[in-house]
N, C-alpha and C positions, 0 to 999 in steps of 0.2 A: 357337726358335719352332716349335711343333708344328703339325701339320695344315696345312702350307703350301698344299696344294691348295684349301683352303677360302677362301683370300684372294681378294678380288675383284681384277680386273686393276689397278685404280687403287691399291688397298692394296699389292699386290705390287710394282708399278712404283715406288711411293714407298719401300718398304722396300729394294728393290734399289738405288735411287739413293743411299740413305743407307748402304749396305753393312751393313744390319741383318740381311739374309739373303743367302745365296749363290744365284746362278742355278742352279748344279749341284744344290743341294739342292731347289730348287723343281721342277726338271725331274724329279728322281728321285721326288719326292712325287706329281707328276702321273702319271708312268709306273706307280707303284705302284697308284694308283687305277684306271688303265686296266687293269692286270693283274687287278685284282679283279673288274671289272664288264664288260669289253669282250665277253666271251663271251655276255652277256645283251643288252647295249645295241646292240652292233655299230655303233658310231658312226664307225669309222675305216676308210678305204679303204687306207691305208698309213701306216706310222710310220717316222720317221727317228731312231730311238733313239740310236744311236752318234754320228751326226753332231750331233744336238741337244746331247747331253751334252758332246761335244768343244767345241762353240761356247760352251757355258755355262762350262766350265772356263777357256777363254781369256778370256772376259769377266770372270770372277772375278779374274783376275790383272792385267788391263789397266785402261786408263782407262775412265771412263764413256762409253757410246756411245748418245746419244739418249734420247728420252722413254720408250722401251720397253726400255731396257737390261736384257737377260737375261730378258725376259718370254716364256713359251712361248705359242705361238699355233697354233690349228688353222686350216687353209686349206681351204675348200670345194673339192672335186675338180673344179671347173669352171675354176679359176684355174691358169694355167701355172706350174710350178715346175721349174727346171732340174735340181734334185738329187733330186727325188721323182717317181715316175710320175704322170701326169695322164691319167686315163681318161675324164673327162667322164661318168662313170656308165654307160659303154657297153663291151661286150666288143670293139667295133671297135678301141678304143684301149688295149687291155690291153698293159701294158709299154711304153707310149708315154712317152718322155722329151723334153719340149720343150727347145730349145737355150737358151731364156732364161726368166726370170721374167716374169709379168704385171707391169704397171707398179705396181699396188697392192702386190703381194708384195715387189717390189724396194724400195718405199718403207718397208714394214714392217721389212724387214731393215736398211735404212739407219738407221732409228730405233732399232735395237738389238734388235728382236724376233727370237726364235728360232722357226723353223717346226718344230713338233713332229711334224706329220704332215698328211695330207690327210683331210678328213672326207667322209663319204659324201654324194653328191648323187644325186637321182633321174636317170634316163636323160636326158642332155642338158637337165637342169633342167626336165623335163616332169612329167607327173602320175602316171606309173606308180609305185606304192609301192616303196620300197627295203627292205632287210632291217633297217634301223635301227628300234629300238623306243623308246617313250616311257619315260624314267627313272621317272616317277611311277607308271606301270603298264604293263609290257611288252606287255600285250594290246592297247594302244592305239598309234596312230601318233604320231610326233613332229611330223608335218606335213612338207610338202615345199615346194620342192625342196631346201632347205638342211637336210635331215634330220639329218645327222651333226653339223653345227655347233651347232644348237640343243640336241641331246641331249647332246653332249660338255660344253657349258657348264653345262647343267642338272645333270649328274651329277658336276660338280667334277673332270672329267678335264683341263680346260684353262680358264683364266680368260677367254680371249678367242678368238673365231673369226670368220672372214669369212663373208659370205653374199651372195646376189644375189637380186633380186626383179624378175620380169617380170610376174607377176600378183599373188601374195601370198606369195612364198617367203621373206620375212624376218619380216614381221609375224605371219602365221598360225602358223609353227612356234614363234615366241617366245611366243605366247599359249598354245599347246598344251603347251609345256614349262615355262612359268612363268619365263621369263627376259626380260631387256630386249633388244629388237631394234630397231635404228635403221636406217631406210631414209632416207638424206639426199635432198636435192633432186636431181632428174635431172641427171646430168652432173657432180656434185660430185666423184665418184671416177672415174678413167679406166677404161674398159672394155677397153683394149688388153691383149691377152694373156689375155682371158677368153672362153671359147667362146660365141659369140653365138647367141642364140635369136631376139631381136627388137630390132633396132637402135634403134627408136623408144621402147622401153620398158625394156630392160635397165638396172638400177640396182644399184650395188654398195653394200654396207653391212656391218654386223657385229652380233654377239651378245655380251652381257656379263651380269653379274649386277647392275650398277648403272648409273645414268645416266652417271656419270663414267667408267665402263668404256668404254661405247660412244662417248663423246665422245673419249676417248683413242684408240680404235681408228680412228675416222673421221678424226681429226686427222692420224694417221700415214699412213693409206691415201690421203688426198687431198693431203697436203703443206700443208694449212692448219693450222699448228700452234697458232694462236690458239684453235682449237676445243677444245683439250685443257683449257682453263680454263673451267669452267662458272660463269658470273657469277650473282650474286644478282639477283633481279627488283627493278627500281627503281620500276616502276609496275604497278598492278593491270591485268592484261590483260582484254580483252573476250572472254568464252568462251561458246560455245553447244554444245548437243548436236545432232549431225547423225545421224539414224537412217538416212539415205540413201533412195533410191528402192527399195532392195532389202530393206526392213525386214521384209517378209512371210517372208523366209527365216530370220529370227532365231529361235533357241530361247529358252525362258524364262530360262535362265541368263545369256544375253547382255543381256536386258532388265534383269535384276537388277543386272548389272555396271554398266550405264549409270546406274542409279539411285544406286549407290554413288559412281560417278564424279561425278555431278551434285552430290551432297552434299559430296564432297571438294573439288571446285573452288570451291564457293561460299565457302569460307573465305578465299580469296585473289583472287577474281575482282572485276572492276569491274561492279557491278550484279547483277541477278538472272540466273541462267542459264536461258535459255529454249531451246526447240527451234528449229532453223533448217533451212529447206528450201533445197536448192541451186537455182540458176537453171534455167529451162526448158532452156537449152542443154546442161545436164548430165543430162537425163533418160535418155539412152541411153549414158552413158559406159561402163557395164559391157559392153554389147554392142559398142561401138566398140573397147574394149580387146581383147575376144575376137577380133574379126575382124582387127584389125591384127596381133595376135600370131600368129594362125594363118597369115595371108598371109605375113608376114615369116619365120615358122618354115619354111614350105614352101620358101622360097628359101635360107635359111641352112643347111638340111640337104640341099641338092641333091646334094652329093658323096656323102654317106653313103647317100642313097636310091638313087643311080645305081650305086654300086659295092658296097654292103654291105646291101642291103635285107633280106636274110635274117637279118641280125644286129640288126635293129631290132624292137622289140616291136610287137605288133599294135595296142595303143592309140596308140603314137606314129605308126605308119604311117597310122592312121585320121586323126589330127590333120593330118598332112602332106597327105594326100589332100584333106581338107576345106579346108585353106588354099589348095591349088592350084586349087580350084574357084572361089575368090573372084577376080573379074576385077580387073585392074589399075585399071580405071576406078572400081570400087567402093572399092578400097583408097585411091585418091586422094581420093575423096569423104569417106571415113572420116577421113583425115588432116586434111582441111579442117574437118570437124565437130569433131575433137579440138582443133584450134587455136581455134575459136570457144568451145568449152567452157572452155579454159584462160583465155581473155581474160575470160570472164564471172566465173570464180572469182577471178581476180586482182583484178577490180573489187570483188568482195564483200569480200575481205580488206582492200583499201585503204579501203573506206568503212564497213563494218559490223562486222567481227569480227577478232580477232587469233588465236584458237585454236578449232579444232573438236575435239570428242570424239566418236568413232564406235566401233562394234564392231570388234574385231580379227578375229573369226571368227564363224561361225554359232552355235557353242556349244563344248562340250568336244571334245577330240580323239576322233574316231571309232575304231572297232575297226581294228586294224592291217591286217586282210585286206580291209577295205572300200575305203578310199581314203586319200589324204593330207589330205583335208578340202576343203571348198568354199572357194575364194578370193573369193567374190562380194563380200565387204565390203572387199576390198583392190584389186580390179581398177580401179575408178574413180580412186582416189587415185594409183595407179601411172601411169595414163594422163595425169593432170593434172600429174605430175612434182613433186608436193608432198612436203616432208619429213614423215615419219611416225615415231612411236616407240611401241612397245608397252610397257605396264606391266601387270603382273599385279595384280589387285585383289581377287579372290574365287575361289571354287571352285564347280564344278557338282555335279550330283546324284551323280556317281561319285567326287567328291573330287578331280577333275582341275582344273588351273588355268584361269582365265578372265581374259583381259586386255581392255583397251580401248586404242585408239590415239589419241594426240594428234597433231593435224595443224596445220601452220602454212603461211604463204604461201611461195611459191618463194623460195629464197635466205635464208630466215629460220631456218636450221638452228641457229645459236647461241642465238637467242631461244627456239626450241622446247626445246632442252636445259635452259635455265634454268627454263622453265615446268614441264617434266617433273619436274625435281628438286623444285620447290616442291610439285607435285602429290603426288609420292611421300612427301614429308615430312608431308603433311596427311592421308594415308590413315588410316582408323580402326584398321586392323589393324597392330599394332607390328611384326609380322614383315614385312609388305609394305613398311613404311617403309624397310627395309634397302636397297631399290632406289635410294634417294636417294644 
């Protein structure tokens, strides 16, 4: 079997489990791809070539080990790994080797996954652009903070990679790079052993090239192995378009993507797909997310600020300072407002709707020197703790990918995956249907 690096995670895992391909050959194929393109894409913070190949050869000779048997995985350099350096995107932690894996990485290994290397993250998962470029056009950003993970999957360097989202760090890079990004419900995957930015918001997830890829990844990362099987839809879901209260930020290409999404979803939805406005309690969810994130960030990075302030970038220091100026009283009020917003949205899902479709990003990926992109269309959903999945459905004026995100009620992760696969199958572009 040629071009093994082009296999999706699901395809590769299936072939590995049937012994149709060898883990060592798949690893070598991925490493060959990395060797060809890494100097341009710069997706990797570190690689464990010899160790990964040694593990693969052992698995090739031994019994099958779990649902990810022999599958190479990229791990965002925010997740602790005992056998690879974990720098959290900061020079402060250069050559830092944690003594243990993060819980999610340990579970990936237990399921038979092979950690190929650590993918680039922005500094402590904040907004300062990293060196990673977008595989579709190196002059543009891959998004952040999960820059390396999204780019590595998009460039066929690895079939699956982990990510984290505190504002928009899974969905936005997935849209910019044209891959499937899955942010499950808040708390679905343990944050233990992942450098914390905001305890109320940090959510772990992953990137793949199909819906079944990310289902497999989150199933392993969470320990909920039932998620690995994406079920067929048994009933037509109630679907609506939600432009959100931030719609004035959207560029034309995002509006066009929503139009395609509406047409696509109508083929399997229950009733006409209309526009839905969020409850009044959600009017300030983007602002609430920003303040809660900054406030918690200022405390989470206290040690680094006190001992290594000169090694922190000016943009990050500015954010930390802004967060420290938010009073604890205001922070407490924001948490209460967030709780009320969550309750109002939960009621909405219970009574009126099953799936919302919203923009994943403002538009195409901006120029790499400008920023990692505005997370405005992700902030609120992260605050609400809802499961979200990005699917690429069209392209913008520069030919770069444009995605939309499908959103379900909290805890309805498996249902969301089923809807996402049905949605991908219904897309008018046959190339985009491959995401199913």
